[in-house]
N, C-alpha and C positions, 0 to 999 in steps of 0.2 A: 504493500500500500504506500509506503513512504517513497519508493522509487517512482511510482505513478504520480505522487504529489509533486516531487521534484520536477518531473517532466511538465506537469501542468503549470508550475511556477515559471518554467522557461518559456512555455507557450504564451503565458500571460505577459511576461516581460517583452517578448518579441512583438506581441500585439500592441502593447503600450508604445514601444519604440517606433513601430511602423506607423501607427495612427498619429503619433506626435509629429513624426517626420513629415507625413503627408499634410497635416494641418499647417505646419510651418512652411513647407514648400509651396502650398497654394495660398499663402498669405492670409490665413484664417485668423487675423489679428486686428481687424478693422475697428471693432468696438468691444465693450466689456463682455457681451454675450459670446462673441467669437473667441475671446481670450480665455473664457471659463474652461472649456475642455482642454485647452493647451496647458493651463495652469494645473488642472486636476491630474493630467497625465504626467506632468513633471513632478508633482508632489508625490505621486504614487510610486515612482521608481524606488526611492530609498526605503519607503515603507515596505514594499513588496520584498525587497532584498533582505531587509532585517527580519521579516517574518519567515522568509524561506530559510534563512540561516540559523535563526535563534528565536523560535516563536514563544513569546511571553504573552500572558493574558492581556496586558495593556496594548501591546503592539498589534496583536490579532484583532482586538476590539477596534483599534484605530483603522486597521486595514478594512475591516468589515464596514465601518462607517464611510470610508473613502469609496468603497465599491458601491454602496447605496447612492452616494453622491454621483458616481459615474452613471448609474441608471437614471437618476433624476435629470442629470445634464443631457443624457441621450434623449429622454422623452421631451424635454424642453427644446432641444435642438430640432427634433422632428417637427414639433409644432412651429418653430420659427422658420424652418425651411419651407414647410407647407404654406404657411401664411404669406411668406414672401412670394412664392410661386403663384398663389391664388390672387394676390394683389396685382402682380404683373399681368396675369391672364385677364383680369377684369379691365386693366388699362388697355390691353390689345383688343378685347371684345367685351364691351360693357353689357351685352345681352347675356353673357354666361351666368348661370346660376345652378343651384342644385347639383345633381350628379355630374352634369357636363363640366361644371367648374371644379368639382372634386377630382374628376378624372384628369382634367387638364393640369391641375396643380400637382398631381401625383406623378405625371409623366414628363414634366418639364425637367430637362437635364441639369439646370443650374438655378439655384443650388439643389443638389440631389436630395429629395425629400426624405429618403430612407437611410441615407449615409450615417446620420447620428445614431442609428441603431447599433453601430459598432461599439459605441460607448456602453450601451445596455448589455451587449454580449460580453464585453470585457468585464463589466461589473459582475455579471453572473458567473463568469469564469473565476474571478477573484474570490467570490463567495464559495464556490466549489473548492478552491484551494484551501480555504479555511475550515471546511466541513470536518468536524470531529478531529481537529488538529490537536496534537498532544502538546500542551503548554507547560507541562510539569518540568521539562528539561530547560525551559527558558525563564523560569521565575527566579 
């Protein structure tokens, strides 16, 4: 089980690094809402490393909290991406409403409306990493 957990921690760190790099390379830093996932990803790296190497009750609790924040940021990002797309679609065609507007907003490529779901997936993966983790050796 511990070997599997170490591999999950490595996958989590790779996902955090890749997502952070993508956000930085695409200049996802225009306002505070765009900086939020970048900041969370950066803050998570040392926490994940500490928990992976020496899980103590406090650090595991902090990591779980950060992973919940990942999921909240992902949900917020999906809403913000969708809202931006819907607003743009209505500017192009003021007659759009209902399902037609919903479909248009979900299929617009920029900003990708479901991309923030990556933060949700990383948050869930982080929680899986902490599932039934032995904190006795780290206290």
